[in-house]
NURO-872189 format. One line per 8 residues: number of its first residue (from 0); their letters; for each residue x, z, y of N, C-alpha, C. Coordinates in Angstrom, 2 decimals. Last residue first. Example, Ala and Ser with C-alpha at 12.3 -4.5 7.8 and 13.67 -1.06 7.14 Angstrom:
1> sa> 12.85:7.08:-2.25:13.67:7.14:-1.06:12.90:7.87:0.03 | 13.19:7.80:-5.69:12.30:7.80:-4.50:13.20:7.80:-3.30
END
This chain:
139> xxxxxxxx> -48.00:-14.66:-21.35:-48.26:-15.11:-22.76:-47.19:-14.63:-23.50 | -46.52:-13.68:-19.20:-47.70:-12.70:-19.57:-48.10:-13.15:-21.23 | -45.17:-15.77:-18.36:-44.06:-14.44:-18.89:-45.52:-13.71:-19.48 | -46.46:-18.06:-17.91:-45.58:-18.01:-18.84:-45.22:-16.78:-19.00 | -47.61:-17.00:-15.28:-48.31:-17.16:-16.55:-47.78:-17.24:-17.90 | -45.41:-17.18:-13.34:-46.08:-15.81:-13.84:-46.85:-15.58:-15.14 | -42.48:-19.00:-13.36:-44.41:-19.03:-13.47:-44.73:-17.73:-14.18 | -40.09:-18.32:-11.51:-40.79:-18.71:-12.46:-42.18:-18.45:-12.80
131> xxxxxxxx> -38.29:-20.38:-9.29:-39.00:-19.32:-9.32:-39.50:-19.66:-10.75 | -34.63:-20.71:-9.62:-35.72:-21.14:-9.21:-37.18:-19.82:-9.71 | -32.24:-18.70:-7.35:-32.98:-19.27:-8.82:-34.17:-19.59:-8.65 | -30.72:-20.48:-4.26:-31.37:-19.50:-4.97:-32.16:-19.67:-6.31 | -27.19:-21.53:-4.67:-28.74:-21.84:-4.59:-29.37:-20.51:-4.92 | -24.49:-19.80:-2.82:-25.52:-20.38:-3.69:-27.00:-20.64:-4.09 | -23.28:-21.35:0.18:-24.37:-20.13:-0.59:-24.44:-20.64:-1.91 | -21.69:-23.92:1.25:-21.25:-22.35:1.57:-21.88:-21.26:0.74
123> xxxxxxxx> -20.80:-26.65:-0.94:-22.18:-25.68:-0.42:-21.58:-24.48:-0.15 | -19.38:-29.74:-0.26:-19.40:-28.09:-0.63:-20.44:-27.28:0.02 | -20.90:-32.95:-2.02:-21.05:-31.55:-0.77:-20.73:-30.29:-1.19 | -18.72:-34.94:-2.97:-19.93:-33.96:-3.65:-19.74:-33.08:-2.05 | -17.67:-38.04:-1.97:-17.49:-36.92:-2.21:-18.60:-35.94:-2.34 | -18.21:-41.71:-2.52:-18.63:-40.56:-1.76:-18.10:-39.11:-2.69 | -15.76:-44.60:-1.72:-16.26:-43.50:-2.40:-16.80:-42.25:-1.63 | -17.11:-47.04:0.37:-16.10:-46.22:-0.02:-16.82:-45.03:-0.74
115> xxxxxxxx> -18.40:-50.46:-1.38:-18.53:-48.82:-0.57:-17.49:-47.79:-0.88 | -15.95:-53.15:-1.32:-16.45:-52.13:-1.94:-17.22:-50.98:-0.88 | -17.30:-56.43:-0.21:-16.19:-55.23:0.24:-17.12:-54.00:-0.70 | -16.88:-59.88:-1.81:-17.16:-58.45:-1.49:-16.34:-57.35:-1.25 | -15.94:-62.84:-0.01:-15.44:-61.55:-0.30:-16.21:-60.27:-0.49 | -17.16:-64.62:1.62:-17.30:-64.73:0.10:-16.80:-63.40:-0.55 | -14.83:-65.13:3.91:-16.10:-65.30:3.65:-16.31:-65.11:2.08 | -12.10:-62.37:4.75:-12.63:-63.66:4.05:-13.81:-64.27:3.61
107> xxxxxxxx> -12.53:-60.97:8.47:-12.55:-60.73:6.48:-13.12:-62.53:6.04 | -10.37:-62.96:10.46:-11.20:-61.58:9.92:-11.14:-61.58:8.40 | -8.15:-64.18:12.00:-9.30:-64.87:11.18:-10.46:-64.09:10.08 | -8.05:-63.96:15.38:-7.80:-63.29:14.10:-9.00:-64.12:13.03 | -7.19:-65.93:18.13:-8.54:-65.36:17.23:-7.76:-64.54:15.85 | -3.67:-65.42:19.36:-4.87:-66.09:18.91:-5.72:-65.58:18.36 | -1.57:-63.54:19.87:-1.44:-64.33:19.03:-2.62:-65.39:18.64 | -0.36:-61.55:23.23:-1.85:-62.22:22.12:-1.13:-63.59:20.89
99> xxxxxxxx> 1.35:-58.95:22.49:1.46:-60.35:22.79:0.20:-60.94:22.19 | 2.34:-55.80:23.64:1.67:-56.81:22.75:1.60:-58.11:23.62 | 5.55:-54.70:24.99:3.97:-54.78:25.05:3.51:-55.98:24.07 | 7.60:-52.76:22.91:7.68:-53.77:23.81:5.59:-53.75:24.29 | 8.14:-49.25:22.98:7.88:-50.74:22.13:7.47:-51.29:23.40 | 9.09:-47.32:24.19:10.11:-47.94:24.03:9.64:-49.43:23.15 | 7.42:-45.96:27.09:7.49:-46.30:25.30:8.12:-47.17:25.31 | 7.74:-43.34:29.37:7.37:-44.96:28.97:7.11:-44.94:27.43
91> xxxxxxxx> 7.74:-40.97:30.49:8.69:-40.99:29.48:8.96:-42.61:29.09 | 5.66:-40.83:32.48:6.93:-40.70:33.00:8.16:-41.24:32.05 | 3.41:-41.02:30.29:3.71:-42.01:31.29:4.80:-41.72:32.18 | 4.12:-38.41:29.07:4.00:-39.86:28.34:4.40:-40.83:29.43 | 3.32:-36.82:31.72:4.55:-36.80:30.88:5.02:-38.02:30.13 | 0.68:-37.18:31.53:1.56:-37.49:32.95:2.68:-37.51:32.28 | -0.41:-36.07:29.49:-0.68:-37.63:29.47:0.66:-37.99:30.64 | 0.16:-33.41:29.63:1.24:-34.25:28.72:0.81:-35.43:28.92
83> xxxxxxxx> -1.36:-31.69:31.27:-0.70:-32.34:31.95:0.21:-33.11:30.85 | -3.13:-30.52:29.26:-3.62:-30.94:29.69:-2.53:-32.21:30.97 | -1.09:-29.20:27.15:-1.76:-30.74:27.11:-2.65:-31.23:27.90 | -0.13:-27.17:29.22:0.69:-28.27:28.77:-0.31:-29.70:27.95 | -2.83:-25.71:29.34:-2.33:-26.08:30.63:-1.47:-27.77:30.15 | -2.90:-25.08:26.74:-4.25:-25.66:27.23:-3.58:-26.24:28.43 | -0.84:-23.56:26.29:-1.20:-24.40:25.48:-1.82:-25.49:25.93 | 0.46:-22.31:29.75:-0.54:-22.07:28.22:-0.42:-23.26:27.53
75> xxxxxxxx> 2.87:-21.82:31.78:2.07:-22.69:31.28:1.31:-22.30:29.65 | 4.02:-19.78:33.94:4.40:-19.87:32.23:3.32:-20.84:32.00 | 3.06:-20.36:36.43:4.21:-20.55:36.52:4.88:-20.35:34.73 | 0.02:-21.99:37.72:0.43:-21.12:36.49:2.05:-21.10:36.75 | -2.85:-22.20:39.90:-1.49:-22.40:39.29:-0.77:-21.11:38.74 | -6.15:-22.01:38.82:-5.19:-21.15:39.43:-3.74:-21.86:39.20 | -8.96:-24.12:39.10:-8.11:-23.41:38.03:-7.02:-22.90:39.23 | -11.09:-25.46:40.14:-11.15:-24.34:40.14:-10.26:-23.39:39.14
67> xxxxxxxx> -9.59:-28.02:40.44:-9.59:-27.39:41.67:-9.86:-26.40:41.42 | -6.85:-28.34:37.85:-7.84:-28.80:38.45:-8.20:-28.04:39.26 | -3.58:-28.14:37.93:-4.73:-27.57:37.76:-5.85:-27.91:38.16 | -0.46:-29.47:36.54:-2.10:-30.09:37.58:-3.08:-29.30:37.43 | 2.46:-28.74:36.28:1.28:-28.28:35.82:0.50:-28.65:37.22 | 4.49:-30.81:34.34:4.19:-30.61:35.62:2.72:-29.74:35.81 | 6.44:-30.54:31.44:5.22:-30.52:32.26:5.09:-30.08:33.35 | 8.71:-29.35:30.54:9.02:-30.65:31.34:7.51:-31.16:32.14
59> xxxxxxxx> 8.41:-27.10:29.52:9.14:-26.84:30.48:9.31:-28.21:30.88 | 6.60:-27.90:27.06:6.02:-27.14:28.19:6.83:-26.87:29.50 | 7.67:-29.15:24.74:7.21:-30.00:26.14:6.95:-29.18:27.64 | 7.29:-27.37:22.93:8.42:-28.00:23.38:8.41:-28.51:24.62 | 4.66:-27.09:22.65:5.32:-26.09:23.02:7.12:-26.63:23.47 | 3.77:-29.81:21.71:3.21:-28.53:23.10:4.47:-27.74:23.44 | 5.47:-29.80:19.61:5.29:-30.68:20.35:5.17:-30.10:22.12 | 4.17:-27.39:18.32:5.70:-27.63:18.32:5.79:-28.42:19.24
51> xxxxxxxx> 1.22:-28.42:17.89:1.74:-27.44:18.84:3.20:-27.29:18.85 | 2.22:-31.05:16.10:1.34:-31.28:17.59:1.59:-30.06:18.59 | 2.51:-29.42:13.94:3.41:-30.30:14.87:3.03:-30.41:16.09 | 0.36:-28.54:12.87:1.47:-27.46:13.75:2.73:-28.66:14.49 | -1.01:-30.62:12.55:-1.84:-29.87:13.94:-0.21:-29.29:13.98 | -0.54:-32.39:10.60:-0.19:-32.77:12.18:-0.32:-31.62:12.79 | -1.63:-31.09:8.15:0.10:-31.10:8.29:0.10:-31.34:9.77 | -4.29:-32.16:8.12:-4.02:-30.36:8.78:-2.91:-30.77:9.11
43> xxxxxxxx> -3.81:-34.98:7.74:-3.98:-34.64:9.08:-4.01:-33.11:9.75 | -3.36:-34.40:4.95:-2.62:-35.23:6.12:-2.68:-35.19:7.52 | -5.83:-33.56:4.54:-4.33:-33.04:4.33:-3.47:-33.38:5.22 | -7.41:-35.42:5.15:-7.71:-34.53:5.32:-6.18:-33.39:5.44 | -6.41:-37.61:3.22:-6.15:-38.14:4.80:-6.45:-36.46:5.32 | -6.91:-36.39:0.89:-5.54:-36.87:1.41:-5.51:-36.85:2.15 | -9.80:-36.38:0.65:-9.33:-35.22:1.23:-7.45:-35.46:1.30 | -10.92:-39.51:2.61:-10.43:-38.80:1.20:-10.04:-37.21:1.26
35> xxxxxxxx> -12.19:-39.57:4.83:-12.94:-40.44:3.87:-12.39:-39.33:2.70 | -12.89:-37.96:7.42:-11.83:-38.63:7.06:-12.43:-38.95:5.50 | -13.72:-37.88:10.72:-14.56:-38.02:9.41:-13.75:-38.90:8.30 | -12.59:-35.94:13.38:-12.58:-36.78:12.55:-12.90:-36.91:10.90 | -12.57:-32.99:14.15:-13.04:-33.65:14.83:-13.12:-35.18:13.85 | -10.98:-30.56:13.68:-12.11:-31.01:12.50:-12.99:-32.02:13.22 | -8.81:-30.70:15.80:-8.49:-30.62:14.01:-9.74:-31.10:13.23 | -8.57:-31.11:18.79:-9.49:-32.12:17.66:-9.26:-31.89:16.58
27> xxxxxxxx> -7.15:-29.78:19.87:-6.24:-30.48:19.36:-7.49:-31.55:18.29 | -9.18:-27.76:21.23:-8.36:-29.48:22.09:-7.84:-30.00:21.49 | -10.73:-26.98:18.98:-11.23:-27.48:20.55:-10.52:-28.46:21.24 | -8.86:-26.13:16.83:-10.13:-27.08:16.54:-10.69:-27.72:17.94 | -6.87:-25.34:18.08:-6.30:-26.69:16.99:-7.89:-27.25:16.91 | -7.62:-23.05:19.19:-7.42:-23.89:19.98:-7.24:-25.30:19.40 | -8.34:-21.73:16.67:-9.94:-22.07:18.00:-9.35:-23.24:18.83 | -5.88:-21.26:15.60:-7.03:-22.35:14.79:-8.03:-22.64:16.04
19> xxxxxxxx> -4.98:-19.96:17.98:-4.59:-21.13:17.10:-5.43:-21.94:16.55 | -6.41:-17.23:17.05:-6.37:-18.13:18.73:-6.03:-19.36:18.46 | -5.94:-16.50:14.86:-7.57:-16.87:14.68:-7.27:-17.81:16.54 | -2.99:-15.92:15.17:-3.62:-16.86:14.61:-4.82:-17.58:14.87 | -3.25:-13.78:16.62:-2.41:-14.94:17.42:-3.10:-16.48:16.55 | -4.67:-12.17:14.89:-5.26:-11.96:16.42:-4.74:-13.54:16.89 | -2.54:-11.65:12.95:-3.61:-12.61:12.57:-5.07:-12.79:14.05 | -1.01:-9.84:14.28:-0.51:-11.24:13.77:-1.93:-12.35:13.80
11> xxxxxxxx> -2.02:-7.58:14.55:-2.03:-8.78:15.86:-1.50:-9.59:15.32 | -2.27:-7.21:11.26:-3.66:-7.03:12.43:-3.06:-8.38:13.67 | 0.46:-6.49:11.13:-0.32:-7.66:10.30:-1.41:-8.27:11.49 | 0.37:-3.95:12.65:1.35:-5.40:12.82:0.98:-6.91:12.40 | -0.91:-2.52:11.34:-1.43:-3.20:12.61:-0.53:-4.03:12.84 | 0.05:-2.30:8.57:-1.27:-2.94:8.86:-1.17:-3.72:10.30 | 2.87:-1.35:9.38:2.68:-2.57:8.82:1.55:-3.36:9.01 | 1.52:1.48:10.06:2.25:0.34:11.03:2.62:-0.86:10.77
3> xxxx> 0.94:2.29:8.15:-0.28:1.76:9.15:0.37:1.40:10.18 | 2.22:0.54:5.11:1.91:1.87:6.10:0.81:1.15:7.17 | 0.46:-0.90:2.05:1.32:-0.95:3.30:1.20:0.22:4.12 | 1.00:-0.31:-1.29:-0.09:-0.33:-0.20:1.26:0.00:1.06
END
């Protein structure tokens, strides 16, 4: 059994993790995409800590641009860094060349059938209620 001090430290750690989960869901759109396979969902979830590290590393480079109702900050939070990250990307630029038009795409070949995406069963959070038994059957 851990000591009371260890329990308190674990609880404080849990507090920070809960806030990160909330930030990842609301600002980084962790739960927004409708992914087709569990592998895609795992890959998307693996990106969330990388995005957090990217924001943490960029906090010194981002210029604080508060909205009219926000106060300026010296130590930027993850949300403020995410808010000013687009301006940083514009300053950095892209190493890729601009896209060149290549004509009209051929598209999907005519006559080729499209297979429907595989469906996965819905995960229910609670067990279903037991079915009602007819009382007449029990009394006979």
